[in-house]
C-alpha positions, -999 to 999 in steps of 0.1 A, spaced: -187 170 184 -198 201 203 -191 186 237 -156 177 227 -148 212 214 -162 225 247 -139 202 267 -110 216 246 -121 251 255 -122 242 292 -87 227 290 -74 259 273 -91 281 299 -74 260 327 -40 265 310 -47 303 308 -55 303 346 -24 282 351 -3 308 332 -18 336 352 -10 319 385 26 313 374 31 350 365 16 360 399 39 335 416 70 348 399 61 383 409 68 375 445 103 380 459 127 350 464 142 365 496 179 368 505 208 363 482 216 329 499 180 318 493 181 328 457 214 310 452 201 278 467 168 280 448 188 283 415 209 252 424 176 233 429 161 246 397 192 239 376 196 204 391 160 195 384 162 208 348 194 190 341 181 157 354 149 159 333 168 168 302 191 138 306 162 115 314 144 125 282 174 116 262 164 80 271 126 84 270 125 100 235 142 72 216 123 46 236 90 63 227 99 65 191 107 27 189 74 18 206 55 41 184 70 26 152 61 -9 165 25 1 170 23 19 136 38 -11 118 19 -40 133 -13 -25 146 -33 6 134 -14 30 111 -18 62 132 -16 45 166 21 54 168 13 90 164 -12 89 192 13 71 214 37 100 208 9 125 215 3 109 249 40 109 257 41 146 247 11 157 268 25 138 298 59 155 293 43 189 290 24 185 322 56 172 339 78 201 327 52 228 335 45 214 370 83 212 376 87 249 369 59 258 393 75 237 421 110 250 416 99 287 415 73 282 443 95 266 470 117 295 478 89 320 475 69 300 500 99 302 524 101 339 519 64 344 525 68 327 559 99 349 565 85 382 555 49 380 565 50 355 595 14 345 585 3 310 578 -24 322 555 0 340 531 24 311 532 -4 286 523 -14 309 495 20 308 478 25 271 483 -10 263 469 -5 287 440 27 268 432 8 235 435 -20 247 413 4 249 384 9 212 386 -27 206 395 -42 224 365 -16 210 341 -24 174 348 -61 173 337 -57 201 312 -30 185 290 -45 150 296 -81 157 285 -69 181 258 -49 154 241 -77 128 244 -102 153 230 -79 160 200 -76 123 193 -114 119 194 -120 150 171 -93 141 146 -105 105 145 -140 116 135 -155 102 167 -178 73 166 -188 79 130 -153 67 120 -153 38 144 -141 12 118 -115 -15 117 -81 1 111 -53 -14 89 -17 -15 100 11 0 80 24 -34 70 -10 -43 56 -12 -11 36 23 -13 22 25 -51 15 -11 -61 13 -3 -89 38 -34 -96 60 -22 -104 95 -56 -117 105 -61 -90 131 -82 -59 133 -91 -33 158 -113 -3 161 -93 27 149 -108 50 176 -102 24 204 -66 18 193 -58 55 191 -72 62 225 -55 32 240 -21 41 226 -26 77 237 -31 65 272 -2 41 269 20 70 259 11 89 291 17 57 311 52 51 296 64 86 305 48 83 340 67 50 346 100 64 336 94 95 357 83 75 387 112 50 386 140 75 379 126 102 401 119 78 430 154 64 428 170 98 427 151 114 456 151 84 480 188 76 474 196 112 482 172 113 512 183 81 527 220 89 524 215 124 538 196 109 568 220 81 575 252 102 572 239 137 582 216 128 611 227 95 625 265 97 619 274 134 619 245 146 642 236 174 618 202 190 619 175 182 594 182 197 559 216 211 569 233 225 538 267 213 551 255 178 541 258 178 503 233 150 498 206 173 514 207 196 483 203 165 460 173 156 482 157 190 476 161 184 438 147 149 443 116 162 459 110 182 427 117 154 402 98 127 420 72 142 444 62 169 418 72 157 383 69 120 389 37 123 409 18 145 385 28 124 355 15 94 376 -19 110 383 -22 123 347 -17 87 335 -45 76 359 -67 105 348 -63 97 311 -66 59 316 -101 62 332 -121 79 303 -103 57 279 -114 27 299 -150 41 298 -149 44 260 -135 9 256 -161 -6 278 -188 14 260 -177 2 226 -181 -34 237 -212 -30 259 -233 -7 237 -219 -12 202 -253 -23 189 -271 9 201 -257 40 183 -277 65 206 -267 48 238 -231 44 227 -228 81 218 -242 90 252 -220 66 271 -189 79 254 -197 116 258 -205 114 295 -169 107 307 -156 137 287 -183 160 303 -173 146 337 -136 151 331 -140 186 316 -165 196 344 -141 183 370 -113 204 356 -135 235 358 -145 226 393 -109 222 403 -100 256 389 -128 271 410 -121 252 442 -83 258 443 -84 295 432 -111 301 459 -85 292 486 -58 311 469 -79 343 467 -92 338 502 -57 340 517 -44 369 498 -33 401 516 -60 428 518 -57 465 523 -83 479 547 -87 514 561 -82 513 599 -85 546 618 -82 564 586 -50 546 576 -46 521 548 -33 489 565 -22 456 551 -43 428 567 -39 390 566 -60 362 579 -49 348 612 -52 315 630 -55 296 597 -54 258 598 -37 245 566 -55 212 568 -89 229 569 -80 252 540 -70 223 518 -101 203 528 -123 233 518 -107 233 483 -115 196 480 -151 200 492 -159 229 469 -145 209 439 -163 177 448 -197 194 452 -192 212 419 -183 179 401 -213 161 416 -237 188 404 -221 188 369 -224 150 369 -261 151 379 -273 176 353 -252 162 325 -265 127 332 -300 140 329 -291 158 296 -272 129 281 -292 98 292 -326 113 300 -342 109 266 -327 75 257 -344 41 262 -319 26 286 -313 -12 290 -322 -30 322 -285 -29 333 -291 8 342 -308 -1 374 -320 34 385 -324 49 350 -305 79 337 -291 87 371 -272 54 373 -239 68 358 -241 98 381 -246 76 412 -216 55 401 -194 86 397 -205 100 431 -198 66 446 -163 68 431 -159 103 447 -171 89 481 -147 60 478 -119 85 471 -127 105 502 -131 73 523 -98 58 511 -82 92 518 -96 94 553 -86 58 560 -51 67 549 -51 96 572 -62 73 601 -29 54 597 -5 81 586 -16 115 600 6 132 625 -24 132 648 -30 95 644 -28 72 674 -10 47 652 17 73 644 19 83 681 24 46 690 51 42 664 69 73 677 69 60 712 82 26 699 113 45 690 122 47 727 128 9 724 151 10 694 151 5 656 138 -31 656 106 -21 674 101 9 651 104 -12 619 82 -40 633 55 -16 644 56 2 611 51 -31 593 22 -39 615 6 -5 607 11 -11 570 -5 -45 571 -34 -33 593 -41 -5 568 -48 -27 538 -81 -43 547 -104 -13 552 -95 6 520 -96 -27 501 -131 -34 515 -142 2 504 -129 -4 469 -145 -38 466 -179 -27 479 -179 4 457 -170 -18 427 -198 -42 434 -224 -14 438 -212 5 408 -213 -27 387 -248 -34 399 -259 1 388 -248 -1 352 -224 -31 346 -188 -27 336 -196 8 325 -204 17 361 -170 5 373 -152 26 347 -174 57 356 -167 52 393 -129 52 385 -134 85 367 -154 98 396 -125 92 419 -102 113 396 -128 138 383 -114 166 404 -78 155 400 -69 192 395 -76 198 431 -60 166 443 -27 172 425 -27 209 436 -29 198 472 -5 169 466 21 192 450 16 215 479 35 189 501 69 188 483 68 226 478 63 230 516 90 204 522 115 222 500 105 255 516 114 241 551 147 228 538 156 262 523 147 278 556 170 254 575 198 256 549 198 294 548 198 297 586 165 316 588 147 323 621 131 293 639 97 309 635 100 305 597 108 268 600 79 264 624 55 276 598 70 255 570 72 224 593 35 226 600 28 228 563 52 199 557 34 177 582 1 184 565 18 178 531 30 144 543 -6 135 550 -20 149 518 7 131 499 -3 98 515 -40 106 508 -31 113 471 -12 80 469 -43 62 484 -66 78 458 -42 69 430 -42 32 442 -80 32 445 -85 47 411 -60 22 396 -80 -7 411 -112 6 394 -96 15 361 -76 -18 359 -107 -39 365 -126 -19 338 -96 -25 314 -95 -62 323 -133 -65 315 -126 -47 282 -97 -71 275 -121 -101 281 -143 -87 253 -114 -84 229 -112 -121 220 -136 -151 219 -140 -166 253 -125 -201 259 -143 -232 271 -142 -228 309 -150 -265 313 -116 -274 298 -88 -281 323 -62 -263 302 -83 -230 304 -80 -230 341 -44 -240 340 -37 -210 319 -57 -187 341 -42 -200 374 -8 -200 359 -12 -164 349 -24 -155 384 7 -171 400 31 -154 376 12 -120 380 17 -121 418 53 -132 415 60 -105 389 49 -78 413 74 -91 439 101 -92 412 93 -56 403 94 -45 440 127 -62 444 143 -44 414 131 -10 426 141 -16 462 176 -30 454 183 -2 429 174 25 454 194 10 483 224 5 460 223 41 449 217 54 485 248 35 497 270 50 469 257 85 477 262 80 515 298 70 508 304 100 486 288 124 510 307 110 540 340 113 521 334 149 515 328 157 552 357 135 564 382 148 539 372 185 543 368 194 580 362 231 569 328 220 555 315 212 590 328 245 604 311 264 576 344 277 561 340 257 529 310 250 507 304 213 499 307 201 463 270 199 456 275 194 418 293 160 422 267 146 445 238 158 422 256 144 392 261 110 409 225 109 420 214 115 384 238 89 370 226 62 394 189 69 389 192 69 351 213 38 350 187 19 370 157 33 352 153 13 320 145 -23 330 118 -16 356 103 11 333 98 -12 303 90 -44 322 53 -36 320 57 -34 282 78 -65 278 60 -91 300 25 -89 285 39 -90 250 62 -120 257 36 -140 276 8 -130 252 25 -144 222 37 -175 241 5 -185 260 -23 -164 245 -49 -140 259 -63 -165 285 -30 -166 303 -27 -128 301 -62 -126 317 -49 -146 347 -17 -125 347 -37 -92 349 -60 -105 376 -31 -119 397 -9 -88 393 -38 -64 401 -50 -82 432 -15 -86 445 -3 -51 436 -32 -32 452 -26 -47 487 12 -43 484 8 -7 472 -15 2 502 9 -15 526 39 3 511 23 37 510 7 37 544 36 21 563 60 46 546 37 75 555 35 63 592 73 60 593 77 95 579 53 112 604 66 91 632 99 108 627 81 142 623 62 135 656 96 136 674 110 165 654 79 186 663 86 181 700 56 159 706 74 129 722 76 130 760 96 111 785 73 87 803 73 75 839 67 40 851 30 46 850 32 54 813 23 91 819 46 120 807 71 132 832 72 170 840 101 192 851 101 215 881 82 241 861 55 217 853 65 213 816 67 179 799 102 166 793 106 164 755 127 138 737 137 156 706 162 157 677 195 140 681 184 115 708 186 77 703 148 77 699 151 102 671 178 82 654 157 51 657 128 70 640 151 82 613 160 45 606 123 37 603 119 67 579 147 54 557 129 21 555 96 38 546 112 62 521 117 35 494 83 20 502 61 51 498 80 71 472 95 45 450 77 11 451 42 19 462 37 48 438 50 27 408 28 -3 413 -5 14 402 12 26 370 26 -9 364 -7 -27 365 -24 -1 343 4 -2 318 1 -40 315 -37 -38 311 -34 -11 285 -7 -29 265 -28 -61 267 -59 -43 254 -41 -29 225 -25 -62 215 -54 -87 224 -63 -95 188 -27 -103 179 -23 -125 210 -54 -145 199 -41 -148 163 -5 -157 170 -3 -175 204 23 -203 204 6 -226 229 -31 -229 222 
């Protein structure tokens, strides 16, 4: 148990560092009265939205918890609630970091004029989210393990109905496995609600603001005269921060749980090997959290102001010529190297003195190699994402120049980029999966998934950096600050778009690994059928077909809900501007509260069905057709969802930066020879904001918004939730299936 107590200590240490960063962040000034006022509106709007959302989440979680406690293991409902609680804590803490950090990032750019100092504040704000995700996640999992008595108490657990009535349902499950699974499911449930509701809120506000503000009213980006813009600022916080970090926490928790489930099935006959296989993922997760704290704070401290004595005078000095992308990459590199070293030494300590089976192809180092392979896959998927979505990408440049031809060409080219981007990362994931499986079987696949997310603290810190920078730029525009301020925040925002796309790619890759491990665990939860029977294959293939169709159904619901909400918000925003001409002249302030309230109402009204679909479908199909059909369902849904998620995320990222390419003044008028035309002074003629090309790019961005921030990011949670639910109920599916 010593290791698990040590992991708890690391999680508490990370929370202490988080609190210290938050205190340091709040000590910085918010800026002008106008900036403070706008920041307070964003903060209050985000807080109100989450409080209303949790009025729906809490009773839903209680109902699900009661069902698990009644029909499965007696304490599984409590662990489900603990998972939901830990996910909620990470969500709320990260939200506070984002809503306090956005305006301070703007002010850092305004007061200092230095990129280094602005990066520092934005990353400090992001670190609050980054450290909260793994700290709360691994803290809860370790508490479940310790209070369960670990492997020594790994016995079949009775359900409440068996204890009270004595009725034997004919099902049993490992208490430890059930508790860890339901803990993970609690995290997943909150993540799904946050993703669906937050995505609907922010993209409805963003799309309506772009359509009405930019394309109809010809207003600048993030103009505060467009009331939907302020709702979009709030949406960035509730989705890109709160939704994203609950998403990645769910992934982070699901992977060590998958490792434990696979270990219980693969090494159950060997107590020493089972103990080693179960303790290693906790060491890797705890070590990764420690590495993230080191890597992120290294960059934060590196970019602080320094007082030096120059010519006998104490002078404030800041780093100059700082590339934000390089700074964020350094944080990732430092964290990754630290995790790899921890993984190596801990593998030697844990597995070195055990007689390992032949499945460990290269001995005690096999799990470490699998974990490092997961890290390499994470970097590779991220880099491939960057190839298709970065502002510097030739694909994004081509997309931007397509805007000269009109909206249809933009959308078609964006679709082509999305489709093109699927093959390479899929190949990386498959090859890594095959190699990790060859190293140490299903255990290797699960460890590789954990390797991808082992330094999630750094990944989320950098990911949260993006919406903070986006909000900072919006505040600069809305508060009419100098263009130099917006130039700094725009550069950070462009990098943030890429880091967000990379984060989405990593989440999708980790979901693929984790879901495959969960599917393999599911297969071991019931007696295998006779594969020579025709009905077995009918059930499997039928499940595959329904799994793929289910993904399209899920996509349709999310897309239609978002577009419906965006249309309503666009109408409401346009009515305000048309009925009150003084808003456009600056004589009257828009009614922000009514738009914010409407965005919340629409998001919450459309949240419930897609959020619980991943709970309902496996349960219904499992009791109807049994676990073999569910096996096909999970395989079909996973295979289909990974490709669609990559397409959605990468095409959406390309659309976003295609628009940003124009807004940064990088699109030039071309001559007949295809070369940029210059004016009489030899300068390129820029095609910028407000032009037909820019409006075409804005249209493309509105198409991509729903893809990357609503649909793509929800698909990985969807398939993991279905796999987790199926694992927890597999014995009951086998015992009570209607069609055998």
